[in-house]
KEVEX-723611 format. One record per residue (C-alpha): residue number from 1; residue in three letters; x, y, z. Coordinates in nm, 3 decimals. Each point is the difference from the previous one (the first is absolute). Last residue first. Layout:
<nodes>
+-----+-----+---------+---------+---------+
|   n | res |      xx |      yy |      zz |
+-----+-----+---------+---------+---------+
| NUM | ALA |       X |       Y |       Z |
...
+-----+-----+---------+---------+---------+
</nodes>
This chain:
<nodes>
+-----+-----+---------+---------+---------+
|   n | res |      xx |      yy |      zz |
+-----+-----+---------+---------+---------+
| 296 | ALA |   0.305 |  -0.309 |   2.182 |
| 295 | THR |   0.127 |  -0.335 |   0.120 |
| 294 | GLU |   0.118 |  -0.271 |  -0.234 |
| 293 | ASP |  -0.094 |  -0.369 |  -0.007 |
| 292 | ASP |  -0.324 |   0.046 |  -0.192 |
| 291 | PRO |   0.164 |   0.176 |  -0.295 |
| 290 | ARG |  -0.085 |   0.368 |  -0.063 |
| 289 | PHE |  -0.274 |   0.202 |  -0.168 |
| 288 | MET |   0.010 |   0.381 |   0.027 |
| 287 | THR |  -0.311 |   0.215 |  -0.036 |
| 286 | GLY |   0.043 |   0.365 |  -0.096 |
| 285 | ILE |   0.160 |   0.319 |   0.139 |
| 284 | GLY |   0.315 |  -0.092 |   0.186 |
| 283 | GLU |   0.058 |   0.081 |   0.366 |
| 282 | ASN |   0.378 |  -0.040 |   0.013 |
| 281 | THR |   0.061 |   0.183 |  -0.326 |
| 280 | PHE |   0.208 |  -0.096 |  -0.306 |
| 279 | ILE |  -0.196 |  -0.277 |  -0.172 |
| 278 | GLU |  -0.359 |   0.112 |   0.051 |
| 277 | LEU |   0.063 |   0.373 |  -0.037 |
| 276 | LEU |   0.215 |  -0.060 |  -0.307 |
| 275 | LEU |  -0.273 |  -0.198 |  -0.174 |
| 274 | SER |  -0.273 |   0.245 |   0.105 |
| 273 | HIS |   0.190 |   0.277 |  -0.181 |
| 272 | ALA |  -0.319 |   0.192 |  -0.089 |
| 271 | ILE |  -0.314 |  -0.178 |   0.117 |
| 270 | ARG |  -0.208 |  -0.133 |  -0.290 |
| 269 | GLY |   0.220 |  -0.311 |  -0.008 |
| 268 | ASP |  -0.159 |  -0.119 |   0.323 |
| 267 | LEU |   0.227 |  -0.278 |   0.116 |
| 266 | ILE |  -0.022 |  -0.377 |   0.045 |
| 265 | HIS |   0.339 |  -0.129 |   0.115 |
| 264 | VAL |   0.166 |  -0.342 |  -0.014 |
| 263 | ARG |   0.306 |  -0.083 |   0.208 |
| 262 | ASN |   0.254 |  -0.285 |   0.001 |
| 261 | VAL |  -0.089 |  -0.167 |  -0.330 |
| 260 | GLY |   0.069 |  -0.367 |   0.065 |
| 259 | SER |  -0.275 |  -0.189 |  -0.178 |
| 258 | ARG |  -0.244 |   0.010 |   0.294 |
| 257 | ILE |   0.036 |   0.379 |   0.006 |
| 256 | ALA |  -0.077 |   0.024 |  -0.373 |
| 255 | SER |  -0.302 |  -0.229 |   0.033 |
| 254 | THR |  -0.132 |   0.208 |   0.291 |
| 253 | CYS |   0.014 |   0.321 |  -0.201 |
| 252 | ASN |  -0.133 |  -0.159 |  -0.321 |
| 251 | ALA |  -0.300 |  -0.140 |   0.190 |
| 250 | LEU |  -0.062 |   0.343 |   0.148 |
| 249 | LYS |  -0.007 |   0.151 |  -0.348 |
| 248 | PRO |  -0.235 |  -0.275 |  -0.121 |
| 247 | LEU |  -0.239 |   0.067 |   0.292 |
| 246 | MET |   0.020 |   0.380 |   0.002 |
| 245 | GLY |  -0.213 |   0.035 |  -0.313 |
| 244 | GLY |  -0.313 |  -0.116 |   0.176 |
| 243 | GLY |   0.016 |  -0.149 |   0.346 |
| 242 | ILE |   0.188 |  -0.016 |   0.326 |
| 241 | MET |  -0.164 |  -0.101 |   0.329 |
| 240 | GLY |  -0.115 |  -0.335 |  -0.140 |
| 239 | GLY |   0.162 |  -0.187 |   0.288 |
| 238 | GLU |   0.226 |  -0.191 |  -0.240 |
| 237 | ILE |   0.131 |   0.327 |  -0.144 |
| 236 | LEU |   0.063 |   0.154 |   0.342 |
| 235 | HIS |   0.166 |  -0.324 |   0.115 |
| 234 | GLU |   0.231 |   0.017 |  -0.303 |
| 233 | ALA |   0.104 |   0.352 |   0.099 |
| 232 | GLU |   0.080 |  -0.115 |   0.353 |
| 231 | SER |   0.205 |  -0.286 |  -0.141 |
| 230 | ALA |   0.201 |   0.233 |  -0.227 |
| 229 | THR |   0.074 |   0.232 |   0.291 |
| 228 | ILE |  -0.151 |   0.348 |   0.035 |
| 227 | HIS |   0.113 |   0.361 |   0.023 |
| 226 | SER |  -0.180 |   0.335 |  -0.021 |
| 225 | ILE |  -0.352 |  -0.142 |   0.015 |
| 224 | PHE |  -0.275 |   0.264 |  -0.016 |
| 223 | SER |  -0.302 |  -0.082 |   0.217 |
| 222 | SER |  -0.044 |   0.364 |   0.110 |
| 221 | LYS |  -0.118 |   0.086 |  -0.353 |
| 220 | ASP |  -0.307 |  -0.219 |   0.044 |
| 219 | ASN |  -0.190 |  -0.057 |  -0.326 |
| 218 | ILE |   0.280 |  -0.215 |  -0.147 |
| 217 | ASP |  -0.017 |  -0.225 |   0.307 |
| 216 | ARG |   0.322 |  -0.186 |   0.082 |
| 215 | TYR |   0.169 |   0.265 |  -0.212 |
| 214 | LEU |   0.301 |  -0.041 |  -0.232 |
| 213 | GLY |   0.182 |   0.285 |  -0.172 |
| 212 | GLU |  -0.073 |   0.362 |  -0.090 |
| 211 | ILE |  -0.183 |  -0.091 |  -0.322 |
| 210 | ASP |   0.061 |   0.080 |  -0.368 |
| 209 | THR |   0.307 |  -0.223 |  -0.025 |
| 208 | LEU |   0.379 |   0.009 |  -0.005 |
| 207 | PHE |   0.095 |  -0.360 |   0.078 |
| 206 | ALA |   0.346 |  -0.033 |   0.156 |
| 205 | LEU |   0.208 |  -0.319 |  -0.002 |
| 204 | LYS |   0.307 |  -0.002 |   0.222 |
| 203 | GLU |   0.318 |  -0.201 |   0.053 |
| 202 | ALA |  -0.044 |  -0.170 |  -0.334 |
| 201 | HIS |   0.060 |  -0.373 |  -0.039 |
| 200 | LEU |   0.046 |   0.056 |  -0.376 |
| 199 | ALA |  -0.264 |  -0.254 |  -0.105 |
| 198 | LYS |  -0.235 |   0.101 |   0.284 |
| 197 | ALA |   0.018 |   0.372 |  -0.075 |
| 196 | VAL |  -0.046 |  -0.059 |  -0.373 |
| 195 | ALA |  -0.306 |  -0.222 |   0.055 |
| 194 | CYS |  -0.156 |   0.254 |   0.237 |
| 193 | ALA |   0.054 |   0.281 |  -0.248 |
| 192 | ALA |  -0.158 |  -0.206 |  -0.280 |
| 191 | ASP |  -0.301 |  -0.096 |   0.212 |
| 190 | ASP |  -0.060 |   0.363 |   0.095 |
| 189 | ALA |   0.037 |   0.100 |  -0.368 |
| 188 | ASN |  -0.272 |  -0.243 |  -0.115 |
| 187 | ILE |   0.142 |  -0.161 |  -0.310 |
| 186 | ASN |  -0.094 |   0.055 |  -0.367 |
| 185 | TYR |   0.087 |  -0.293 |  -0.224 |
| 184 | THR |   0.198 |  -0.042 |  -0.323 |
| 183 | GLN |   0.005 |  -0.341 |  -0.172 |
| 182 | PHE |   0.349 |  -0.145 |  -0.025 |
| 181 | SER |  -0.132 |  -0.359 |  -0.012 |
| 180 | ASP |   0.147 |  -0.073 |   0.346 |
| 179 | ASP |  -0.172 |   0.310 |   0.136 |
| 178 | LEU |   0.131 |   0.355 |  -0.028 |
| 177 | GLY |  -0.016 |   0.292 |   0.241 |
| 176 | ILE |  -0.106 |   0.364 |   0.046 |
| 175 | PRO |   0.015 |   0.186 |   0.332 |
| 174 | ALA |   0.231 |   0.292 |  -0.091 |
| 173 | VAL |   0.328 |   0.009 |   0.194 |
| 172 | ILE |   0.225 |   0.295 |   0.085 |
| 171 | PRO |   0.357 |  -0.106 |   0.084 |
| 170 | LEU |   0.230 |   0.257 |   0.168 |
| 169 | PHE |   0.345 |  -0.049 |  -0.150 |
| 168 | ASP |   0.324 |  -0.036 |   0.199 |
| 167 | LYS |   0.150 |  -0.282 |  -0.212 |
| 166 | GLU |  -0.066 |  -0.236 |   0.293 |
| 165 | LEU |  -0.365 |   0.105 |  -0.001 |
| 164 | LEU |  -0.032 |  -0.064 |  -0.373 |
| 163 | ASP |   0.156 |  -0.345 |   0.036 |
| 162 | THR |  -0.228 |  -0.080 |   0.294 |
| 161 | LEU |  -0.302 |   0.098 |  -0.207 |
| 160 | ILE |   0.093 |  -0.205 |  -0.309 |
| 159 | ARG |   0.101 |  -0.287 |   0.225 |
| 158 | PRO |  -0.337 |  -0.023 |   0.176 |
| 157 | GLU |  -0.174 |  -0.242 |  -0.237 |
| 156 | VAL |  -0.345 |  -0.016 |   0.158 |
| 155 | SER |  -0.234 |  -0.301 |  -0.013 |
| 154 | THR |  -0.368 |  -0.090 |  -0.016 |
| 153 | ILE |  -0.138 |   0.353 |  -0.027 |
| 152 | GLU |  -0.376 |   0.006 |  -0.060 |
| 151 | GLY |  -0.106 |   0.159 |  -0.325 |
| 150 | VAL |  -0.306 |   0.186 |  -0.119 |
| 149 | PHE |  -0.064 |  -0.037 |  -0.372 |
| 148 | GLY |  -0.370 |  -0.078 |   0.020 |
| 147 | ILE |  -0.213 |   0.011 |   0.313 |
| 146 | ASP |  -0.137 |  -0.356 |  -0.017 |
| 145 | GLN |  -0.220 |  -0.055 |   0.304 |
| 144 | GLY |   0.110 |  -0.272 |   0.242 |
| 143 | ASP |  -0.171 |   0.156 |   0.302 |
| 142 | SER |   0.333 |   0.137 |   0.130 |
| 141 | ALA |   0.063 |   0.159 |  -0.340 |
| 140 | TYR |   0.230 |  -0.188 |  -0.235 |
| 139 | LYS |   0.370 |   0.049 |  -0.066 |
| 138 | LYS |   0.183 |  -0.121 |  -0.309 |
| 137 | GLU |   0.355 |  -0.103 |   0.072 |
| 136 | VAL |   0.300 |   0.221 |   0.054 |
| 135 | LYS |   0.376 |   0.019 |  -0.035 |
| 134 | PHE |   0.124 |   0.338 |   0.118 |
| 133 | LEU |   0.361 |   0.114 |  -0.050 |
| 132 | GLY |   0.050 |  -0.192 |  -0.325 |
| 131 | GLY |   0.284 |   0.237 |  -0.091 |
| 130 | ASP |  -0.253 |   0.270 |  -0.077 |
| 129 | LYS |  -0.363 |  -0.120 |  -0.002 |
| 128 | GLY |  -0.052 |   0.112 |   0.361 |
| 127 | SER |   0.037 |   0.355 |  -0.122 |
| 126 | ILE |   0.309 |   0.217 |   0.010 |
| 125 | GLY |   0.098 |   0.358 |   0.081 |
| 124 | VAL |   0.360 |   0.074 |   0.090 |
| 123 | ALA |   0.097 |   0.282 |   0.236 |
| 122 | LYS |   0.320 |   0.199 |   0.062 |
| 121 | VAL |  -0.040 |   0.257 |   0.278 |
| 120 | GLY |   0.054 |   0.374 |  -0.050 |
| 119 | LEU |  -0.344 |   0.134 |   0.085 |
| 118 | GLU |  -0.096 |   0.034 |  -0.368 |
| 117 | GLN |   0.091 |  -0.368 |  -0.025 |
| 116 | VAL |  -0.278 |  -0.093 |   0.240 |
| 115 | MET |  -0.260 |   0.203 |  -0.191 |
| 114 | THR |   0.109 |  -0.145 |  -0.335 |
| 113 | VAL |  -0.026 |  -0.358 |   0.125 |
| 112 | LEU |  -0.346 |   0.079 |   0.138 |
| 111 | ARG |  -0.113 |   0.128 |  -0.339 |
| 110 | LYS |   0.151 |  -0.308 |  -0.164 |
| 109 | ASN |  -0.210 |  -0.232 |   0.215 |
| 108 | VAL |  -0.320 |   0.200 |  -0.041 |
| 107 | LYS |   0.029 |  -0.022 |  -0.381 |
| 106 | SER |   0.077 |  -0.373 |   0.015 |
| 105 | LEU |  -0.294 |  -0.052 |   0.235 |
| 104 | VAL |  -0.228 |   0.186 |  -0.242 |
| 103 | MET |   0.104 |  -0.201 |  -0.306 |
| 102 | GLU |  -0.017 |  -0.331 |   0.188 |
| 101 | ALA |  -0.345 |   0.082 |   0.133 |
| 100 | ILE |  -0.129 |   0.109 |  -0.342 |
|  99 | GLU |   0.119 |  -0.323 |  -0.163 |
|  98 | MET |  -0.156 |  -0.204 |   0.281 |
|  97 | THR |  -0.326 |   0.192 |  -0.038 |
|  96 | GLU |  -0.011 |  -0.099 |  -0.368 |
|  95 | GLU |   0.062 |  -0.367 |   0.079 |
|  94 | ASP |  -0.254 |  -0.017 |   0.284 |
|  93 | THR |   0.089 |   0.094 |   0.355 |
|  92 | VAL |  -0.262 |  -0.014 |   0.276 |
|  91 | ARG |   0.171 |   0.216 |   0.262 |
|  90 | LEU |   0.039 |  -0.169 |   0.338 |
|  89 | GLY |  -0.159 |   0.152 |   0.312 |
|  88 | ASN |  -0.228 |  -0.297 |   0.062 |
|  87 | VAL |  -0.118 |   0.020 |  -0.362 |
|  86 | PHE |   0.061 |   0.333 |  -0.175 |
|  85 | THR |  -0.135 |   0.142 |  -0.325 |
|  84 | SER |   0.139 |   0.303 |  -0.181 |
|  83 | GLU |  -0.233 |   0.133 |  -0.268 |
|  82 | LYS |   0.108 |   0.027 |  -0.361 |
|  81 | GLY |  -0.034 |   0.296 |  -0.234 |
|  80 | VAL |   0.364 |   0.035 |  -0.100 |
|  79 | LYS |   0.044 |   0.292 |   0.239 |
|  78 | GLY |  -0.157 |  -0.198 |   0.284 |
|  77 | VAL |   0.279 |  -0.260 |  -0.018 |
|  76 | TRP |   0.243 |   0.291 |   0.011 |
|  75 | LYS |  -0.146 |   0.134 |   0.326 |
|  74 | SER |  -0.025 |  -0.347 |   0.153 |
|  73 | ILE |   0.369 |  -0.058 |  -0.075 |
|  72 | GLU |   0.080 |   0.334 |   0.163 |
|  71 | LYS |  -0.184 |  -0.102 |   0.314 |
|  70 | GLY |   0.163 |  -0.341 |   0.009 |
|  69 | GLY |   0.359 |   0.108 |  -0.046 |
|  68 | GLY |   0.196 |  -0.223 |   0.231 |
|  67 | HIS |   0.358 |   0.030 |   0.110 |
|  66 | VAL |   0.274 |  -0.220 |   0.141 |
|  65 | ILE |   0.283 |   0.223 |   0.122 |
|  64 | ILE |   0.323 |  -0.157 |   0.122 |
|  63 | PRO |   0.208 |   0.162 |   0.273 |
|  62 | LYS |   0.354 |  -0.100 |   0.103 |
|  61 | PHE |   0.069 |   0.218 |   0.306 |
|  60 | GLY |   0.320 |   0.202 |   0.038 |
|  59 | VAL |  -0.101 |   0.358 |   0.078 |
|  58 | LEU |  -0.032 |   0.091 |  -0.370 |
|  57 | LYS |  -0.235 |  -0.289 |  -0.079 |
|  56 | LEU |  -0.236 |   0.081 |   0.284 |
|  55 | LEU |   0.007 |   0.362 |  -0.116 |
|  54 | THR |  -0.103 |  -0.110 |  -0.349 |
|  53 | VAL |  -0.293 |  -0.192 |   0.147 |
|  52 | ASP |  -0.118 |   0.306 |   0.192 |
|  51 | LYS |   0.050 |   0.240 |  -0.292 |
|  50 | ILE |  -0.198 |  -0.239 |  -0.224 |
|  49 | VAL |  -0.282 |  -0.005 |   0.253 |
|  48 | ASN |   0.001 |   0.379 |   0.031 |
|  47 | LYS |  -0.007 |   0.051 |  -0.377 |
|  46 | GLN |  -0.300 |  -0.231 |  -0.031 |
|  45 | LEU |  -0.174 |   0.182 |   0.283 |
|  44 | GLU |   0.035 |   0.326 |  -0.195 |
|  43 | GLU |  -0.121 |  -0.158 |  -0.325 |
|  42 | ASN |  -0.307 |  -0.168 |   0.150 |
|  41 | SER |  -0.091 |  -0.320 |  -0.189 |
|  40 | MET |   0.282 |  -0.208 |   0.148 |
|  39 | ALA |  -0.063 |   0.081 |   0.364 |
|  38 | SER |  -0.368 |  -0.066 |  -0.069 |
|  37 | GLY |   0.062 |  -0.369 |  -0.061 |
|  36 | GLY |   0.340 |  -0.142 |  -0.087 |
|  35 | TYR |   0.349 |  -0.071 |   0.132 |
|  34 | LYS |   0.118 |  -0.326 |   0.149 |
|  33 | VAL |   0.334 |   0.070 |   0.163 |
|  32 | VAL |   0.252 |  -0.282 |   0.044 |
|  31 | VAL |   0.287 |   0.071 |   0.242 |
|  30 | ILE |   0.323 |  -0.195 |  -0.035 |
|  29 | ARG |   0.266 |   0.051 |   0.267 |
|  28 | ARG |   0.329 |   0.175 |  -0.075 |
|  27 | ASN |  -0.034 |   0.216 |   0.314 |
|  26 | PHE |  -0.311 |  -0.102 |   0.193 |
|  25 | LYS |   0.136 |   0.021 |   0.353 |
|  24 | GLN |   0.224 |   0.303 |  -0.053 |
|  23 | ILE |  -0.274 |   0.204 |  -0.169 |
|  22 | TYR |  -0.241 |  -0.106 |   0.274 |
|  21 | PRO |   0.248 |   0.104 |   0.269 |
|  20 | LEU |   0.047 |   0.343 |  -0.168 |
|  19 | ALA |  -0.367 |   0.094 |  -0.050 |
|  18 | GLU |  -0.044 |   0.141 |   0.351 |
|  17 | ILE |   0.318 |   0.205 |  -0.047 |
|  16 | MET |  -0.133 |   0.144 |  -0.326 |
|  15 | VAL |  -0.329 |   0.096 |   0.163 |
|  14 | GLU |   0.185 |   0.160 |   0.290 |
|  13 | ALA |   0.208 |   0.207 |  -0.244 |
|  12 | LYS |  -0.315 |   0.127 |  -0.170 |
|  11 | GLN |  -0.141 |   0.099 |   0.339 |
|  10 | LEU |   0.324 |   0.184 |   0.079 |
|   9 | VAL |  -0.028 |   0.199 |  -0.325 |
|   8 | LYS |  -0.359 |   0.095 |   0.079 |
|   7 | GLN |   0.097 |   0.108 |   0.352 |
|   6 | LEU |   0.283 |   0.216 |  -0.137 |
|   5 | ASP |  -0.242 |   0.175 |  -0.235 |
|   4 | ASN |  -0.239 |   0.072 |   0.286 |
|   3 | ASP |   0.285 |   0.128 |   0.220 |
|   2 | LYS |   0.126 |   0.234 |  -0.271 |
|   1 | MET |   0.338 |  -0.064 |  -0.160 |
+-----+-----+---------+---------+---------+
</nodes>
């Protein structure tokens, strides 16, 4: 074997050794992965994400995927001659749009199931309607505006997910739920992932997004935050340092930590294998949120 080839093999071995303590630490622990954004619309990135989650499963983790489908929903809404409207990041969802959203999310769900099973892992795709997983109530915009059939999760029935995990399946969840009158509602996928992680007391919750992570100043790349406590994140919100679409995501991160999730990660899903890099390397690649009483 040539020296260059030997060096490459040794580097691969070092990567595996670095990952070993993390594999040991998180064996049989639940990891919830919220999957959406650009990583879902790009076929190559989509394959990489599914490979990452499948690997987590094969090395002993208990992953759950909660997926969105916003860009594809917007595409299909446009095909029927409608225009997608958003209020504070939430899709205004009339009856016709709700039907389109459920159709698209079901299609995305089964595509992800197929991709996982092609890699040799058993997967089951469900929505929040199945087994009463998500009970919701009508959600309004922050200014009280009616945004249609958008739901806010009031309770999670975790048994369907724990049963699937115990039977060695990888659950893949579409963010649709029912209210007390069995009306169907669309749910923000970030909110759904957060609710699942809290209900199952997950070890980790990872948001695959279209940004690198959290910055103190989005215009200053040197202000990147690699790790932060829940209280520090709340101070950033209260100080007005975080705005726009990051606010609800940050609120979900801190809420999950306060509810017992051990670690929350914001990762750039546009980077190949960002999930593995964050979980299995000492440096990580995104922003990690942790409880106040733990050191980095």
